[in-house]
N, C-alpha and C positions, 0 to 999 in steps of 0.2 A: 313645626307643622309643615306638612307637605302641600305645596301649591297644587291647585286643581285648575281645570279648564274654566270653571265658574269664576275662580279668583282672577284669572287672566282677563276674562270677558268683562268683569266689573271694572278692573283697573284700566283696560283699554277703551271701555265705553262701546263695546260691540256685543253681538249675541254669541252664545256658546257655539252655535253652528259655524259662525264665521271663524272663531278661534280654531275649531276642529279642521276647517278647510285650510287655514294657513299652516297649521302645524303639520298636517299630512300632505301639504303641497298639492292640493286638489285644484285650486284656481277658483275664479268667481269673485275676486276681490281686487281692489286697487292697490297700487304700490304704497300709498300713504297708510292705508289700513294694515297692510302686511307689516310694514315697519313698526307701526304702533303696537301691534300684537306681539311681534317678536321681542320688542324692547320690554314690554310688560312681562313676558315670560322670563326674560333674562333677569329683570329686576326682582322677580319673585323666586328665582332659582328653580324654575320648573324643569323637571326631567321627564323626557318622553319615554314611556315604557314601550320599547320596541317589541318585546315579546307579546304584550297585550295587543299592540297594533297589528302584529302579524296574524294573530288569531282572528281578528275582525276582517282584515283585508285579504287574507290568504297570501300575503307577500312578506318575505323576510328581508328584502333589500340586501340579499347575499348572492354572490356569484361564485360558483365552484370552479377551481382550476385543477386539472388533472395532468400530471407530467409523468414520464417514465421513471426517472430517478433524479438525484441531485449530485451525481458524480462528475458533472461537467459544468463549465461556465456558461454554456449555451443558453440556459433557461433564465438566467438572472435578468437580462434586459427585457425579455418578453414579459416576465412576471411584473417587472417594474412598470412597463407600459400599461398592463392590465390594471394594476393597483392604482396608479395615478388617475386614470379615467374613472375607475369605480368610485374612489373616494370623492372625486369631483362631483359625482352625481349622487352622493349620499349612500353608496353601496359599500358593504364590506366584502372580503373575499375569504374563501376557505381553500387551502392548498393541500392536495394529497398526491401520493406517489403510487403509480400503478405498477412499479417494478420494471425490470428489463423487458423491453419489447411489449410492455403493457399487459403482462401475464396476470396482473391482479386488477385489471380494469373493472371486472364485475364487482369486486369488493369496494372499489373507489366509487362506483356509481351508486351502490347501496348506501354508502356513507352520505353521498350528496342527497339522496332521497330522504334519509333519516334527518338530515339537517335542514331539509325543506328549502334548498336553494332555489332561486328564481330562474337561473340560467347556468349553462356549463360551457367552459372553454377547455378543449382537449388539445394538448401540445405533443407533436412528434410521435403519435401512436397510430399505427395503421389499423384501420377498422374493416375487418372482413364482415361477412354476413352475420355471424354469430354475435360479434361485438355490436353491430348495428341494431340487432334485435334488442340488446340491452338499452341502447339509446332510445329506441321506440318505446320501450317499457317505461323509461324515465319520463317521457312526454314533456320535455322542457326545451326552450330555445337553446340550441347547441351549435357551436362553430368550432372548426378545426384550424389549428395554426401549425404551419410547417409540416403538414401531412394531408392526406386525402382518404376518403372512404372508397371501398370497392364499388364501382359503378357510379361514383360521384353523386351519391345520394344525400350527402350532407354538405353544407356550405363550408368553404375553406379559404384561407389566405396563406399563400406561400410563394416562393420564387420558382423559376423554371430551372430545376436541378440539371436537366440535360444541357441547356444552353450555358449554364454557369461553368460546368466542368469542361464543356467544349471550349469555352473562351480561355479557361485556365491552361488547357493543353495547347491551344493555339498560341498563347503568350510564350510558352516554353519553346515552341517551334520557331516563333518569330525571333527568339533570342538564340537560335542556331544550336539548340541542344540535340545531340544525335540520338540519345536514348532517354526516354521519359517513362518513369514509373507511376503507378497508381496504387496507393496504399490506404488501408483502413476502412473501406466501404463494406457494408454488409450486402452480399450478393443475393440474399433472400428477401431483402427489403424492397418491396415493389415501388415505394414512393420516393425514397431518397437514394437507395442503393443502386438498383438496376438502371434508372435514368442516367445517373452519373457514370456508371460503367459504359453505357451506350454512347454517351457524349464523348468520353475519352477515346473509345474504339473508333467511332465515326470520324473524329478529327484526325486520328492517325491515318486511317484508310484514305481520307480525302486528300491527304498530303503524300500519299504513296509511301507511308512509313510501314515497315514490317511490324506485325503484332508479336511481341515476345512475352509469353505468359509468365516467364520468370520474373518479369518486372511488375506483375500484378499480384499483390498480396492483400487478401480480404481481411476484414476485422469488424470491430463494433464501434467505430468512430471515436475510440478512446485514446488516451495517452499510451496505454499498454499496447494498443494495436500498432502504433507507430514504432514503439520499441521492438516488438516482435518482428515487424517487417524489416527493419534495418538489421536486426540480428540475422535474419534469414538471408538478406543480401550479402552480408559479410561471410556467412557460413558457406554460401555457394560461390563466393569470390566473384560476384557479378553485381556491381553497384551501378545503377543508372546515373546519367549525368544530371538529371533533374527529376524531382518527385512532386506529383500532384497529390495532396492529402485530403482525406475525407472530412477533416475538421481541423481547427486550430490546435486542439489538444493532441490530435494525431501528429501534427507537424512538430509539436514540442517533443513528442516521443522520438521522432526521427532525429531531431536536432540533438537530443541528449545522447543517443547512441553514436551519432556521427562525431560528437565532441570527444566522447570516451575513446574513440578509435583514431583520433588525430585528424579528422576531417574538419576543414574550415568552411563555414557558410558565409557567403555564397561561392568562394573561390574554388572549393573542391566539389561542392554539391549545392544545387539550387532547389529551393522549396517554395511551394505555394500552399497556403492553408485554405480553410473554408469556414465562414461565419463572421469573422471580424469581431471576435470577443475581446475583452480587455487584455488578455494575455498576448494578443497579436502585436499590439503596439508597445506593450510593456517589456517584451522579450528583447534580447540583444543578440544579433541585430534585429530590428523590428521586422515583423513578418509580412511579406506580401500575401494577400489573401483575398478570397471572394467575400465581399461584404453583403450580408443580409440585413435589411432594416428591421432588426429584431424588436427594438422598442416600439417602432411604428406599427409593426404587425400586432403586438400585444394591445396597443392603444386602439387600433382599428377594430380588432376582434371584440374588445370590451364594449366599444361604442355601438357596434351592431347588435350585440346581445341585449344591451340595455334598451335600445330602440325596439327590438323585437318583443321584449317584455312589456314595454309601455304601450306599443301600438299593435301588437299581435301581427306584425308584418313579416314577410318572408325575407330572409337574409340572402345576399348574393355572394358568390365566390369571386376571388380576385387573385391574379398573378401579379405580384409586386416586383419592381425592378431590383436587380442585384448590381453591385459595382465592384470592379476589380480595384482593390486598394493596393497601389504600387508602393512598396517600401524598399527593403534592402536585402532580400534573401534570394534574388534572382540575378544571375550574372549573364551578360551577353558574351557569348563565345566568338572569337574572331573568325574561326573557320566555319563556313556554312556547310552542313552535311550534304552529300550528294543525294 
């Protein structure tokens, strides 16, 4: 026999209305009453029908996560942060992939609408005007992680990409590297690509370093982008002393081709990655990289969405700090360039 709210009320010595408030976490009862009701529900083996509850409250206690793809390690810590906070607040999550550069974002948002999620978190997908119209159509609390919308019309949490790459380039200059390359960034990406390119160029200019376009190879932040860049450097027989990479995976691609061609890291080539994913400290030698607080970004984003769902409040944007994680892939050269 399936236990009902009436059974719990009788066992706990309270009204059915009180049981309903406790089970649905509405409030209006004391701690002792709550504990007595929950214990009675447990003793009776009561199972809360979430589907039926959602039909009544119009809430599914579900948060949708949209990411471009799963081909990199970048998203793991962000999703972990989201999931931990969601489950702590009694929410479940749905994860969907919007494809490279978010080209299937419309399909992902339709899925979220069909699954009746209460809020949405979008990771690393640039939102132009057309994409923002889809978000408006969804009409749900939405926050962006590691990206922004055109015109800053949606709340976001991200690091300052310009300053991060500027500091990485500065670090190579401080270690007396005469030629510094930049590989793997997407020069059509207005959020992560172009600011990083500008940070790199501005740092070189402010130190009166010449800009050599042969040392800049664009890509898609991937391992393959690092491989392609190093192959190009070898083909043109012009290899920089140091390379700033668009991501940790791009750095791994650089390291792979360098190793195949007899170069030792950092004696023959210095490298800095970006993100501080697990492969950064697992690699040999461990990778010096720009650390983004990925888990914290996911956790903060989820907390703000849940609060917006509960209180119908406006979410605020935040630039979170990055940190240069110094490990063992950058060498200090003895001779300081003129």
